[in-house]
N, CA, C and O atoms as a DFTB+ gen file, in Angstrom:
508 C
 N C O
     1  1     -11.195      -4.008     -13.248
     2  2     -10.952      -4.035     -11.775
     3  2     -11.424      -5.865     -11.682
     4  3     -12.389      -6.310     -12.303
     5  1     -10.694      -6.560     -10.956
     6  2     -10.569      -7.559     -10.588
     7  2     -11.896      -8.069      -9.595
     8  3     -12.938      -8.638      -9.921
     9  1     -11.366      -7.585      -8.154
    10  2     -12.388      -7.684      -7.287
    11  2     -11.546      -6.779      -6.004
    12  3     -10.343      -6.522      -5.963
    13  1     -12.481      -6.454      -5.129
    14  2     -12.203      -5.592      -3.778
    15  2     -11.506      -6.391      -2.996
    16  3     -11.815      -7.554      -2.734
    17  1     -10.206      -5.595      -2.456
    18  2      -9.596      -5.880      -1.321
    19  2      -9.771      -5.330      -0.135
    20  3      -9.467      -6.003       0.850
    21  1     -10.296      -3.995       0.038
    22  2     -10.384      -3.594       1.203
    23  2     -11.034      -2.301       0.976
    24  3     -10.837      -1.752      -0.108
    25  1     -11.872      -1.672       1.953
    26  2     -12.758      -0.337       2.176
    27  2     -12.328       0.290       3.296
    28  3     -12.543      -0.231       4.390
    29  1     -11.682       1.457       3.192
    30  2     -11.726       2.543       4.430
    31  2     -13.009       3.854       4.158
    32  3     -13.860       3.961       3.275
    33  1     -12.681       4.711       5.327
    34  2     -13.346       5.831       5.343
    35  2     -12.684       6.592       4.466
    36  3     -13.074       7.733       4.714
    37  1     -11.781       6.648       3.435
    38  2     -11.543       7.457       2.472
    39  2     -11.390       6.870       0.975
    40  3     -11.464       7.511      -0.074
    41  1     -11.219       5.858       1.098
    42  2     -11.030       5.119      -0.329
    43  2     -11.236       3.874      -0.060
    44  3     -11.485       3.416       1.055
    45  1     -11.094       3.011      -1.530
    46  2     -12.031       1.302      -1.536
    47  2     -10.715       0.997      -2.333
    48  3     -10.452       1.651      -3.342
    49  1      -9.917       0.036      -1.894
    50  2      -8.779      -0.594      -3.069
    51  2      -9.199      -2.114      -3.598
    52  3      -9.844      -2.977      -3.002
    53  1      -8.645      -2.136      -4.845
    54  2      -9.045      -3.023      -5.810
    55  2      -7.848      -3.797      -6.127
    56  3      -6.767      -3.216      -6.228
    57  1      -7.944      -5.002      -6.285
    58  2      -7.193      -5.767      -7.136
    59  2      -7.253      -5.597      -8.887
    60  3      -8.306      -5.994      -9.385
    61  1      -6.487      -5.188      -9.590
    62  2      -6.698      -5.105     -11.209
    63  2      -5.796      -5.734     -12.056
    64  3      -5.106      -6.664     -11.639
    65  1      -5.725      -5.338     -13.181
    66  2      -5.125      -5.901     -14.158
    67  2      -4.501      -4.444     -15.152
    68  3      -5.204      -3.607     -15.719
    69  1      -3.296      -4.496     -15.122
    70  2      -2.589      -3.312     -15.970
    71  2      -2.734      -3.772     -17.442
    72  3      -1.920      -4.535     -17.962
    73  1      -4.004      -3.179     -18.200
    74  2      -4.066      -3.398     -19.542
    75  2      -3.026      -2.535     -20.373
    76  3      -2.695      -2.806     -21.527
    77  1      -2.594      -1.551     -19.698
    78  2      -1.203      -0.958     -20.788
    79  2      -0.095      -1.453     -20.947
    80  3       0.589      -1.045     -21.886
    81  1       0.316      -2.300     -20.227
    82  2       1.664      -2.983     -20.267
    83  2       1.356      -4.703     -20.836
    84  3       0.565      -5.472     -20.289
    85  1       2.112      -4.985     -21.917
    86  2       1.851      -6.052     -22.696
    87  2       2.023      -7.488     -21.709
    88  3       1.815      -8.601     -22.194
    89  1       2.341      -7.336     -20.580
    90  2       2.232      -8.804     -19.749
    91  2       1.149      -8.800     -19.068
    92  3       0.863      -9.837     -18.470
    93  1       0.196      -7.563     -18.967
    94  2      -1.174      -7.295     -18.037
    95  2      -0.485      -7.596     -16.881
    96  3      -0.836      -8.734     -16.570
    97  1       0.375      -7.138     -16.019
    98  2       0.361      -7.433     -14.777
    99  2      -0.801      -7.224     -13.487
   100  3      -1.727      -6.453     -13.736
   101  1      -0.777      -7.762     -12.384
   102  2      -1.631      -7.580     -11.574
   103  2      -1.290      -6.324     -10.816
   104  3      -0.118      -6.266     -10.445
   105  1      -2.147      -5.204     -10.475
   106  2      -1.744      -4.085      -9.562
   107  2      -2.750      -3.812      -8.631
   108  3      -3.897      -4.197      -8.857
   109  1      -2.464      -3.184      -7.590
   110  2      -3.547      -2.567      -6.652
   111  2      -4.326      -1.350      -7.456
   112  3      -3.998      -1.307      -8.641
   113  1      -5.069      -0.581      -7.144
   114  2      -5.855       0.262      -7.331
   115  2      -6.704       1.007      -6.047
   116  3      -7.616       0.500      -5.394
   117  1      -6.238       2.085      -5.926
   118  2      -7.053       2.613      -4.522
   119  2      -7.794       4.002      -4.957
   120  3      -7.247       5.034      -5.343
   121  1      -8.769       3.822      -4.839
   122  2     -10.084       5.152      -5.617
   123  2     -10.574       5.648      -4.286
   124  3     -11.099       5.078      -3.329
   125  1     -10.255       6.817      -4.517
   126  2     -10.937       7.997      -3.303
   127  2     -12.102       7.999      -3.354
   128  3     -12.572       8.284      -4.455
   129  1     -12.990       7.718      -2.324
   130  2     -14.277       7.832      -2.332
   131  2     -14.968       9.146      -2.722
   132  3     -14.756      10.190      -2.103
   133  1     -15.905       9.048      -3.899
   134  2     -16.240      10.185      -4.494
   135  2     -16.919      11.716      -3.695
   136  3     -17.145      12.807      -4.220
   137  1     -17.065      11.388      -2.630
   138  2     -17.838      12.272      -1.429
   139  2     -16.751      12.860      -1.154
   140  3     -16.978      14.013      -0.789
   141  1     -15.307      12.512      -1.164
   142  2     -14.465      13.337      -0.989
   143  2     -13.843      14.100      -2.208
   144  3     -12.701      14.550      -2.110
   145  1     -14.368      14.210      -3.030
   146  2     -13.662      14.708      -4.349
   147  2     -13.121      16.071      -4.471
   148  3     -12.121      16.537      -5.017
   149  1     -14.612      16.825      -3.432
   150  2     -13.990      18.237      -3.205
   151  2     -13.552      19.178      -2.095
   152  3     -13.454      20.375      -1.823
   153  1     -13.332      17.876      -1.575
   154  2     -12.710      18.191      -0.325
   155  2     -11.184      18.444      -0.018
   156  3     -10.506      17.542       0.475
   157  1     -10.650      19.685      -0.315
   158  2      -9.294      19.828      -0.417
   159  2      -8.466      19.587       0.558
   160  3      -7.296      19.490       0.190
   161  1      -8.732      19.406       2.091
   162  2      -7.694      18.679       2.615
   163  2      -7.431      17.190       2.467
   164  3      -6.328      16.669       2.632
   165  1      -8.751      16.441       2.082
   166  2      -8.678      14.954       1.647
   167  2      -7.961      14.946       0.620
   168  3      -7.055      14.114       0.664
   169  1      -8.042      15.768      -0.601
   170  2      -7.112      15.528      -1.906
   171  2      -5.928      15.795      -1.456
   172  3      -5.215      14.983      -2.046
   173  1      -5.327      16.365      -0.841
   174  2      -4.291      16.932      -0.349
   175  2      -3.488      15.604       0.426
   176  3      -2.384      15.172       0.094
   177  1      -4.363      15.078       1.562
   178  2      -3.641      13.759       2.137
   179  2      -3.647      12.630       1.063
   180  3      -2.806      11.740       1.187
   181  1      -4.393      12.595       0.171
   182  2      -4.184      11.601      -0.805
   183  2      -3.069      11.805      -2.038
   184  3      -2.660      10.870      -2.727
   185  1      -2.747      12.885      -2.154
   186  2      -1.527      13.721      -2.994
   187  2      -0.375      13.136      -1.832
   188  3       0.430      12.266      -2.162
   189  1      -0.391      13.576      -0.778
   190  2       0.399      13.086      -0.084
   191  2       1.166      11.753       0.018
   192  3       2.374      11.555      -0.113
   193  1      -0.047      10.704       0.341
   194  2       0.028       9.216       0.505
   195  2       0.993       8.956      -0.946
   196  3       1.986       8.248      -0.779
   197  1       0.751       9.473      -2.292
   198  2       1.219       9.337      -3.714
   199  2       2.778       9.644      -3.512
   200  3       3.727       8.923      -3.820
   201  1       2.786      10.684      -3.019
   202  2       4.598      11.483      -2.842
   203  2       5.378      10.209      -2.085
   204  3       6.222       9.534      -2.675
   205  1       5.011       9.991      -0.804
   206  2       5.507       8.887       0.342
   207  2       5.610       7.633      -0.504
   208  3       6.685       7.040      -0.584
   209  1       4.439       7.178      -1.189
   210  2       4.761       5.793      -1.711
   211  2       5.612       5.828      -2.645
   212  3       6.181       4.775      -2.932
   213  1       5.921       7.019      -3.356
   214  2       6.964       6.811      -4.694
   215  2       7.863       6.891      -3.817
   216  3       8.661       6.027      -4.180
   217  1       8.294       7.390      -2.833
   218  2       9.872       7.431      -2.300
   219  2       9.838       6.212      -1.632
   220  3      10.919       5.640      -1.769
   221  1       8.994       5.541      -0.927
   222  2       9.173       4.148      -0.240
   223  2       9.513       3.165      -1.154
   224  3      10.363       2.320      -0.875
   225  1       8.828       3.193      -2.420
   226  2       8.902       2.082      -3.188
   227  2      10.093       1.610      -3.633
   228  3      10.302       0.570      -4.257
   229  1      10.980       2.566      -3.219
   230  2      12.397       2.196      -3.707
   231  2      12.902       1.086      -2.807
   232  3      14.081       0.746      -2.912
   233  1      12.204       0.570      -2.041
   234  2      12.447      -0.430      -1.127
   235  2      11.945      -2.150      -1.702
   236  3      10.768      -2.437      -1.925
   237  1      12.904      -2.960      -1.834
   238  2      12.473      -4.195      -2.304
   239  2      10.845      -4.792      -1.884
   240  3       9.979      -5.148      -2.683
   241  1      10.768      -4.768      -0.497
   242  2       9.438      -5.107      -0.074
   243  2       8.523      -4.169       0.361
   244  3       7.683      -4.205       1.260
   245  1       8.884      -3.197      -0.560
   246  2       7.546      -2.286      -0.242
   247  2       6.794      -2.139      -2.137
   248  3       7.469      -2.100      -3.165
   249  1       5.690      -2.104      -2.063
   250  2       5.178      -2.091      -3.492
   251  2       5.479      -0.654      -4.028
   252  3       5.449       0.343      -3.307
   253  1       5.760      -0.643      -5.304
   254  2       6.026       0.509      -6.094
   255  2       5.178       1.169      -6.592
   256  3       4.417       0.539      -7.326
   257  1       4.918       2.667      -6.439
   258  2       3.821       3.297      -6.584
   259  2       4.149       3.176      -8.439
   260  3       5.265       3.177      -8.958
   261  1       2.667       3.068      -9.230
   262  2       2.799       2.841     -10.635
   263  2       2.110       4.235     -11.207
   264  3       2.458       4.842     -12.219
   265  1       1.238       4.518     -10.459
   266  2       0.799       6.072     -11.014
   267  2      -0.269       6.659      -9.697
   268  3      -0.726       6.050      -8.731
   269  1      -0.397       7.814     -10.046
   270  2      -1.460       8.583      -9.346
   271  2      -2.119       9.683     -10.401
   272  3      -1.546      10.565     -11.041
   273  1      -3.490       9.329     -10.358
   274  2      -4.515      10.174     -11.481
   275  2      -5.424      10.462     -11.358
   276  3      -5.999       9.697     -10.583
   277  1      -6.311      11.590     -11.860
   278  2      -7.557      11.756     -11.710
   279  2      -8.197      11.019     -13.260
   280  3      -7.529      10.718     -14.249
   281  1      -9.620      10.873     -13.074
   282  2     -10.078      10.114     -14.133
   283  2     -11.654      10.300     -13.755
   284  3     -12.094       9.939     -12.664
   285  1     -12.365      10.831     -14.651
   286  2     -13.663      10.766     -14.583
   287  2     -14.101      11.161     -13.383
   288  3     -14.803      10.342     -12.789
   289  1     -13.874      12.244     -12.826
   290  2     -14.007      13.040     -11.379
   291  2     -13.584      11.902     -10.032
   292  3     -13.991      11.943      -8.871
   293  1     -12.832      11.123     -10.537
   294  2     -12.295      10.047      -9.358
   295  2     -10.702      10.317      -9.536
   296  3     -10.081      10.658     -10.543
   297  1     -10.199      10.018      -8.061
   298  2      -8.790       9.964      -8.247
   299  2      -8.190       8.895      -7.491
   300  3      -8.541       8.440      -6.403
   301  1      -7.082       8.516      -8.350
   302  2      -6.706       6.842      -8.234
   303  2      -5.306       6.843      -7.579
   304  3      -4.712       7.919      -7.513
   305  1      -4.904       6.059      -7.237
   306  2      -3.151       5.727      -6.684
   307  2      -3.306       4.239      -7.288
   308  3      -4.256       3.515      -6.990
   309  1      -2.098       3.797      -8.317
   310  2      -2.014       2.564      -8.593
   311  2      -0.472       2.105      -8.069
   312  3       0.634       2.609      -8.263
   313  1      -0.925       0.890      -7.298
   314  2       0.460       0.234      -6.758
   315  2       0.843      -1.217      -7.782
   316  3       0.139      -1.896      -8.529
   317  1       2.456      -1.293      -7.354
   318  2       2.458      -2.918      -7.843
   319  2       1.851      -3.903      -6.726
   320  3       1.913      -3.668      -5.520
   321  1       1.271      -5.009      -7.285
   322  2       0.715      -5.921      -6.636
   323  2       1.898      -6.996      -6.072
   324  3       2.585      -7.676      -6.834
   325  1       1.995      -7.021      -4.788
   326  2       2.607      -8.269      -4.231
   327  2       1.845      -9.232      -3.359
   328  3       1.330      -8.982      -2.270
   329  1       1.862     -10.728      -4.218
   330  2       1.368     -11.503      -3.671
   331  2       1.335     -12.021      -2.304
   332  3       2.370     -11.595      -1.793
   333  1       0.917     -12.474      -1.738
   334  2       0.680     -13.516      -0.579
   335  2      -0.031     -12.968       0.413
   336  3      -0.871     -12.257      -0.139
   337  1      -0.196     -12.887       1.934
   338  2      -0.647     -13.012       2.772
   339  2      -0.280     -11.656       3.939
   340  3       0.846     -11.480       4.403
   341  1      -1.495     -10.782       4.269
   342  2      -0.914      -9.638       5.258
   343  2      -0.320     -10.254       6.462
   344  3      -0.374     -11.452       6.740
   345  1       0.341      -9.175       7.257
   346  2       0.847      -9.338       8.522
   347  2      -0.123     -10.255       9.318
   348  3       0.344     -11.311       9.746
   349  1      -1.655      -9.907       9.600
   350  2      -2.328     -10.185      10.221
   351  2      -2.981     -11.478      10.281
   352  3      -3.464     -12.140      11.200
   353  1      -2.834     -11.670       8.831
   354  2      -3.578     -13.215       8.446
   355  2      -2.034     -14.413       8.824
   356  3      -2.171     -15.578       9.196
   357  1      -0.925     -13.840       8.638
   358  2       0.013     -14.621       9.366
   359  2      -0.060     -14.816      10.678
   360  3      -0.377     -15.872      11.225
   361  1       0.242     -13.767      11.216
   362  2       0.378     -13.896      13.015
   363  2      -0.990     -14.487      13.696
   364  3      -0.854     -15.032      14.791
   365  1      -2.118     -14.425      13.201
   366  2      -3.677     -14.957      13.881
   367  2      -3.749     -15.909      13.830
   368  3      -4.270     -16.466      14.796
   369  1      -3.284     -16.738      12.692
   370  2      -3.948     -17.959      12.062
   371  2      -3.786     -19.010      12.748
   372  3      -3.624     -20.090      12.179
   373  1      -3.797     -18.897      14.198
   374  2      -4.036     -19.655      15.133
   375  2      -2.992     -20.737      15.138
   376  3      -3.267     -21.816      15.664
   377  1      -1.577     -20.488      14.480
   378  2      -0.793     -21.283      14.798
   379  2       0.352     -20.741      15.651
   380  3       0.480     -19.524      15.783
   381  1       1.240     -21.656      16.269
   382  2       2.210     -21.372      17.223
   383  2       3.658     -21.410      16.205
   384  3       4.023     -22.319      15.460
   385  1       4.352     -19.999      16.493
   386  2       5.235     -19.630      15.799
   387  2       6.625     -20.523      16.424
   388  3       6.487     -20.885      17.592
   389  1       7.831     -20.872      15.800
   390  2       9.137     -21.333      16.458
   391  2       9.756     -20.051      16.524
   392  3       9.493     -19.123      15.759
   393  1      10.618     -20.018      17.491
   394  2      11.671     -19.038      17.832
   395  2      11.902     -18.648      16.471
   396  3      11.157     -17.772      16.033
   397  1      12.888     -19.177      15.622
   398  2      13.484     -18.895      14.245
   399  2      12.428     -18.317      13.616
   400  3      12.679     -17.227      13.103
   401  1      10.957     -18.863      13.470
   402  2      10.166     -18.107      12.304
   403  2      10.334     -16.374      12.891
   404  3      10.806     -15.432      12.255
   405  1       9.794     -16.366      14.248
   406  2       9.565     -15.362      14.819
   407  2      11.132     -14.298      14.737
   408  3      10.961     -13.079      14.717
   409  1      12.284     -14.741      14.702
   410  2      13.118     -14.221      14.699
   411  2      13.340     -13.511      12.856
   412  3      13.739     -12.387      12.554
   413  1      12.965     -14.510      12.034
   414  2      13.141     -14.280      10.750
   415  2      12.068     -12.942      10.422
   416  3      12.373     -11.883       9.873
   417  1      11.017     -13.268      10.832
   418  2       9.975     -12.274      10.552
   419  2      10.330     -10.714      10.974
   420  3      10.219      -9.730      10.242
   421  1      10.879     -10.752      12.621
   422  2      11.411      -9.526      13.255
   423  2      12.249      -8.769      12.272
   424  3      12.194      -7.567      12.012
   425  1      13.154      -9.829      11.699
   426  2      14.266      -9.362      10.972
   427  2      14.239      -8.344       9.814
   428  3      14.837      -7.296       9.572
   429  1      12.972      -9.343       8.985
   430  2      12.226      -8.319       7.588
   431  2      11.504      -7.066       8.029
   432  3      11.691      -6.041       7.373
   433  1      10.781      -7.049       8.968
   434  2       9.943      -6.018       9.439
   435  2      10.856      -4.963       9.761
   436  3      10.759      -3.975       9.033
   437  1      11.692      -4.921      10.639
   438  2      12.835      -4.307      11.386
   439  2      13.337      -3.448      10.057
   440  3      13.218      -2.225       9.974
   441  1      13.955      -4.350       8.967
   442  2      14.604      -3.756       8.253
   443  2      13.836      -2.928       7.236
   444  3      14.467      -2.122       6.553
   445  1      12.198      -3.096       7.043
   446  2      11.599      -2.238       6.358
   447  2      11.429      -0.850       7.112
   448  3      11.625       0.242       6.578
   449  1      11.080      -1.027       8.284
   450  2      10.957       0.140       9.297
   451  2      12.279       0.923       9.432
   452  3      12.253       2.153       9.382
   453  1      13.741       0.070       9.649
   454  2      14.736       1.174       9.089
   455  2      14.520       2.049       7.937
   456  3      14.633       3.275       7.937
   457  1      14.233       1.377       7.062
   458  2      14.217       1.900       5.786
   459  2      13.463       3.033       5.768
   460  3      13.808       4.133       5.335
   461  1      12.117       2.637       6.395
   462  2      11.224       4.070       6.274
   463  2      11.649       5.027       7.292
   464  3      11.387       6.209       7.070
   465  1      12.375       4.664       8.576
   466  2      12.686       5.567       9.388
   467  2      13.577       6.611       8.867
   468  3      13.486       7.813       9.115
   469  1      14.622       5.917       7.971
   470  2      15.627       6.866       7.422
   471  2      15.070       7.658       6.559
   472  3      15.923       8.537       6.440
   473  1      13.920       8.025       5.652
   474  2      13.323       8.603       5.174
   475  2      12.522       9.719       5.742
   476  3      12.222      10.707       5.071
   477  1      12.135       9.532       7.137
   478  2      11.745      10.379       8.109
   479  2      10.193      10.028       8.097
   480  3       9.442      10.780       8.718
   481  1       9.661       8.912       7.413
   482  2       8.342       8.589       7.631
   483  2       7.764       8.031       9.027
   484  3       6.605       8.206       9.401
   485  1       8.491       7.520       9.547
   486  2       8.178       6.924      10.749
   487  2       9.220       7.034      12.004
   488  3      10.326       6.494      11.979
   489  1       8.725       7.807      13.112
   490  2       9.454       8.148      14.215
   491  2       9.045       7.382      15.193
   492  3       8.322       6.407      14.991
   493  1       9.515       7.784      16.510
   494  2       9.238       7.320      17.575
   495  2       7.537       7.340      17.922
   496  3       6.815       6.380      18.193
   497  1       7.243       8.557      17.828
   498  2       6.032       9.275      18.344
   499  2       4.884       8.838      17.438
   500  3       3.702       8.999      17.742
   501  1       5.305       8.276      16.311
   502  2       4.334       7.526      15.413
   503  2       3.973       6.254      15.768
   504  3       3.064       5.725      15.129
   505  1       4.776       5.351      17.114
   506  2       4.351       4.053      16.749
   507  2       3.756       3.840      18.129
   508  3       3.199       2.777      18.404
């Protein structure tokens, strides 16, 4: 693990290096908090997340699921690392966006949303 990227109520996410591949690419590893390891409903949600990520990772703008595995009484999801800033950093960085930049961003985001919607993971009721 290189550094922590974020923490939520169910898991902590790290930037890591994949030492099992020759090029040792960067990846993102999500570790389920150990307090949830015996909670079957949380484990099911974590597993469902891995299933959804595996299907959605076929889109070029969504990170690919690399692995979902238990190890030493912990549960992990490993995904491809995509460098760059998250959307909240880009939008709220205090700069004004040109109309062309806004249109380009919306085209990219909507293309991903269409892909997610066609796989029934995003409906109007969830937006």
